[in-house]
C-alpha positions in Angstrom: -28.6 23.7 234.7 -31.9 22.3 235.9 -34.1 24.3 238.3 -37.0 22.7 240.2 -39.9 25.2 240.2 -42.6 24.9 242.9 -45.1 27.3 244.1 -48.1 27.9 246.4 -47.3 25.2 248.9 -49.5 26.8 251.5 -48.1 25.0 254.6 -50.8 25.3 257.2 -53.8 25.4 254.9 -57.3 24.2 256.1 -56.6 25.3 259.7 -53.4 23.2 260.0 -55.3 20.0 259.3 -53.0 17.1 260.1 -54.4 14.8 257.4 -53.7 17.5 254.8 -50.3 18.1 256.3 -49.4 14.4 256.1 -50.7 14.4 252.5 -48.2 17.3 251.7 -45.4 15.4 253.4 -46.1 12.3 251.4 -45.7 14.3 248.2 -42.3 15.7 249.3 -41.0 12.4 250.6 -42.3 10.1 247.8 -42.5 12.4 244.7 -40.6 15.7 244.9 -37.3 15.0 246.7 -36.8 11.5 245.1 -37.3 13.1 241.6 -34.7 15.8 242.4 -32.2 13.2 243.7 -32.7 10.9 240.7 -32.1 13.7 238.3 -29.3 15.5 240.1 -31.2 18.7 240.5 -29.5 21.0 243.1 -31.6 24.2 242.9 -35.2 24.8 244.0 -37.0 28.1 243.2 -40.2 28.6 245.1 -42.5 31.2 243.5 -44.4 32.3 246.5 -47.0 31.5 249.1 -44.8 29.0 250.9 -47.1 29.3 254.0 -50.9 29.8 254.1 -51.6 32.2 257.0 -50.4 35.8 256.8 -50.2 36.7 260.5 -49.0 33.7 262.4 -47.9 30.0 262.1 -48.8 26.8 264.0 -45.9 25.1 265.7 -46.5 21.8 263.9 -46.8 23.6 260.5 -43.5 25.5 261.3 -41.9 22.2 262.1 -43.1 20.7 258.8 -41.8 23.7 256.8 -38.4 23.5 258.6 -38.2 19.8 257.7 -38.6 20.8 254.0 -35.9 23.4 254.3 -33.6 21.1 256.3 -34.0 18.3 253.8 -33.1 20.7 251.0 -30.0 21.7 252.9 -29.0 18.1 253.6 -29.2 17.3 249.9 -27.0 20.3 249.1 -29.8 22.1 247.3 -29.7 25.8 246.8 -33.1 27.0 247.8 -34.6 30.3 246.6 -38.0 31.6 247.8 -39.9 34.5 246.2 -42.2 36.2 248.7 -45.9 35.8 247.8 -49.0 37.6 249.2 -49.7 34.8 251.8 -46.2 35.2 253.1 -46.6 38.8 254.2 -48.2 40.1 257.4 -49.2 43.5 256.0 -50.9 44.1 252.6 -48.9 47.3 251.8 -45.4 45.9 252.3 -43.4 42.7 252.0 -40.9 43.7 254.7 -42.4 41.5 257.4 -42.7 38.1 255.9 -42.6 34.4 256.9 -39.2 33.6 255.5 -37.4 36.5 257.3 -39.1 35.8 260.6 -38.5 32.0 260.5 -35.1 31.7 258.9 -33.2 34.9 259.3 -29.7 34.2 260.8 -30.2 30.4 260.6 -27.7 27.9 259.2 -30.1 26.7 256.5 -29.0 27.2 252.9 -31.9 29.4 251.9 -32.3 32.7 250.0 -35.5 34.7 250.0 -36.6 37.7 248.1 -39.0 40.4 249.3 -37.8 42.9 246.7 -37.3 42.7 242.9 -33.9 41.1 242.3 -31.8 39.7 239.4 -30.4 36.2 240.1 -27.9 34.4 237.9 -28.0 30.6 237.2 -25.2 29.4 234.9 -24.8 32.7 233.2 -28.6 33.1 232.7 -29.9 36.1 234.5 -33.4 35.6 235.8 -35.6 38.4 237.2 -37.3 37.6 240.5 -40.4 39.6 241.2 -42.2 39.1 244.5 -45.8 40.1 245.3 -46.5 43.6 244.1 -48.2 45.8 246.7 -48.6 49.5 247.2 -45.3 49.8 249.1 -43.2 48.4 246.2 -45.4 49.2 243.2 -43.1 51.9 241.8 -40.0 49.9 242.4 -41.6 46.9 240.8 -42.7 48.7 237.6 -39.3 50.3 237.3 -37.6 46.9 237.7 -39.9 45.4 235.0 -39.1 48.2 232.6 -35.3 48.2 233.2 -34.2 44.6 233.7 -32.3 43.0 230.9 -33.4 39.5 231.9 -35.3 37.6 229.4 -36.8 35.2 232.0 -38.9 36.3 234.9 -40.0 34.3 237.9 -42.7 35.9 240.1 -45.8 35.8 242.2 -48.2 37.8 240.0 -51.9 38.7 239.9 -52.7 39.0 236.2 -56.1 39.5 234.6 -57.6 36.9 232.2 -56.1 33.8 233.7 -57.9 31.0 235.7 -57.4 31.1 239.4 -59.0 27.7 239.7 -60.2 25.5 236.9 -63.0 27.3 235.1 -62.9 30.5 237.1 -61.1 33.3 235.4 -59.8 36.3 237.3 -61.0 39.6 235.8 -58.8 41.9 237.9 -55.1 42.4 238.4 -52.3 43.7 236.2 -52.5 43.6 232.4 -50.3 40.8 231.1 -49.1 43.1 228.4 -46.6 44.8 230.8 -44.6 41.5 230.6 -44.4 41.4 226.8 -40.7 42.2 226.8 -39.9 38.8 228.5 -39.4 35.6 226.5 -40.8 33.6 229.4 -42.7 34.4 232.6 -43.3 31.8 235.2 -45.6 32.7 238.1 -47.2 31.4 241.2 -50.5 32.7 242.8 -53.1 31.0 240.7 -53.5 27.3 241.7 -54.6 26.2 238.2 -51.8 25.4 235.8 -52.2 27.4 232.6 -50.2 29.1 229.8 -50.9 31.8 227.3 -48.3 33.4 225.1 -45.2 34.0 227.2 -47.0 33.7 230.5 -47.0 30.4 232.5 -48.9 29.9 235.7 -47.3 26.9 237.3 -50.1 25.9 239.6 -50.1 24.4 243.1 -48.2 21.1 243.7 -51.2 19.3 245.3 -54.9 19.4 246.0 -56.1 21.6 248.8 -59.9 22.2 248.2 -62.7 20.6 246.2 -62.0 23.3 243.5 -58.7 21.3 242.8 -60.5 18.1 242.1 -59.5 16.4 238.8 -57.1 19.3 238.0 -53.4 18.7 237.2 -51.1 19.1 240.2 -47.3 18.9 240.4 -44.1 20.9 239.9 -41.9 22.0 237.0 -38.3 21.6 235.9 -36.8 24.5 234.0 -33.6 23.9 231.9 -31.6 27.2 231.8 -29.7 26.1 228.7 -32.6 25.0 226.5 -35.3 27.0 228.2 -37.6 24.0 228.2 -40.2 24.0 230.9 -41.2 20.4 231.9 -44.2 19.5 234.1 -43.8 16.7 236.6 -47.2 15.3 237.6 -48.2 14.6 241.2 -50.3 11.4 241.2 -51.4 11.7 244.8 -55.0 12.8 245.4 -56.8 14.2 248.4 -60.3 14.3 246.9 -62.3 11.5 245.4 -65.8 11.3 243.9 -67.6 7.9 243.8 -70.6 7.0 241.7 -73.2 4.7 243.5 -75.6 2.7 241.4 -77.1 -0.6 242.6 -79.5 -1.1 239.7 -79.1 -4.6 238.3 -76.1 -5.4 240.6 -75.5 -7.8 243.4 -74.3 -6.9 246.8 -71.0 -8.5 246.1 -70.5 -6.3 243.1 -71.4 -3.2 245.0 -68.9 -4.1 247.8 -66.1 -5.3 245.5 -64.1 -2.1 245.5 -60.8 -1.4 247.3 -61.8 0.8 250.2 -58.2 1.5 251.2 -58.0 4.0 248.3 -60.3 6.4 250.2 -58.3 6.3 253.5 -57.5 9.9 254.7 -59.3 11.4 251.8 -62.2 13.8 251.3 -64.9 11.7 249.5 -68.2 12.5 247.8 -70.6 9.7 247.0 -72.9 10.6 244.1 -76.1 8.6 244.1 -77.3 7.7 240.6 -79.6 4.9 241.7 -80.4 3.5 245.2 -83.0 0.7 245.1 -81.7 -1.0 248.3 -81.1 1.3 251.3 -79.6 -1.5 253.3 -77.0 -2.2 250.6 -76.2 1.5 250.4 -75.7 1.6 254.2 -73.2 -1.3 253.9 -71.4 0.5 251.1 -71.1 3.7 253.2 -70.0 1.7 256.2 -67.2 0.0 254.3 -65.8 3.3 253.2 -66.2 5.0 256.6 -64.2 2.2 258.3 -61.2 3.0 256.2 -60.8 6.3 258.0 -61.9 8.9 255.5 -61.3 12.4 256.5 -64.7 13.7 255.3 -67.6 11.9 253.6 -70.4 13.7 251.8 -73.4 12.1 250.0 -74.9 13.8 247.0 -78.3 12.8 245.7 -78.2 13.1 241.9 -81.5 14.2 240.4 -80.2 15.8 237.3 -78.3 13.2 235.3 -80.3 10.0 235.8 -80.3 9.5 232.0 -76.7 10.6 231.4 -74.8 8.3 229.0 -71.6 8.0 231.0 -70.6 7.7 234.7 -68.2 10.5 234.2 -71.0 13.0 233.4 -72.7 12.1 236.6 -69.6 12.3 238.8 -68.7 15.7 237.3 -72.1 17.0 238.4 -71.0 17.0 242.0 -69.0 20.1 241.4 -67.2 22.6 243.6 -69.0 25.5 245.2 -68.3 28.1 242.5 -69.4 25.9 239.7 -72.7 25.2 241.5 -73.2 28.9 242.1 -72.5 29.7 238.4 -75.0 27.1 237.3 -77.7 28.6 239.6 -77.0 32.1 238.2 -77.2 30.8 234.6 -80.8 29.7 235.3 -82.0 33.0 236.5 -84.1 35.5 234.5 -82.4 37.2 231.6 -83.1 40.7 233.0 -80.4 40.1 235.7 -76.8 41.1 235.1 -75.4 37.5 235.4 -71.8 38.5 234.9 -72.0 41.1 237.6 -73.7 38.6 240.0 -71.1 35.9 239.1 -68.2 38.3 239.8 -69.8 39.3 243.1 -70.2 35.7 244.2 -66.7 34.8 243.1 -65.2 37.6 245.1 -67.3 36.8 248.1 -66.3 33.1 247.9 -62.6 33.9 247.6 -62.8 36.3 250.5 -64.5 33.6 252.6 -61.7 31.2 251.7 -59.2 33.8 252.7 -60.9 34.3 256.1 -61.0 30.5 256.7 -57.3 30.1 255.9 -56.2 33.2 257.9 
């Protein structure tokens, strides 16, 4: 039996931005559901954070989420949703959650789990572990210790794994408490990674600049062979473009396909700008496509870099920039402590923006 595993869909992220919402819908309409239909997959397991805001939902976002659930029902798909931390109103209990409030007593074919539960798929018992909070901590630990399931699906905060590419979380549960399981699949961290028996599946699409150039997609799990297969999502929301007019003609500078940047977040990294008028024409051509957001980054660090890729990678996300600044400070400063403080502050800021 094949299970489609998806997690951290975060409907409503970035303040219910419609461009982002349409990008999400394109993924489901062109990538996700067609793959399920072509491969005869009739079961979806969502591993938490199906919505972004903890306390309320926008009407348009609710409609988009219901379209996903309705499409699953129309295709005869058995939909299972594990409750994540963004799905709960309160931080000390999973009782009030998005799935219960939106889909309780509806006709949709949907199952949601706010408490630890064993679910059977073709004679394979799988342990479902939703977000662990103070209200269900004892129950969750008891469930972990007593379940006979060899496979666990959950929404876990474990220490030592990357939340985003290059940014390791140093708090959370010790992964060793899950040593008894053959395989653990989890949501929560948006970067896809594996270590030992632990597999963080990662988000299905890009949502912030931290996701740039990081693998996105969903997984298929075979309950018979226990093979976990990654299905890549080729659709991108963020693009970085290197600008260099040295030794080039205007026709060469303007010979790109501007449509590739439509409805995207774009950063222009300037390596060399000898002709400001040409640069203005270059920017104007991109802007006319209808980019969502356009930023220009003056590059003063890598003018002698050997490859374009090195220069493009210099226009990094916020946390990488902060880490580089900290690394250049005096050695008498506790750089790890400062990095941890900035990382926690940044994640808190993201949480406030999204909630």
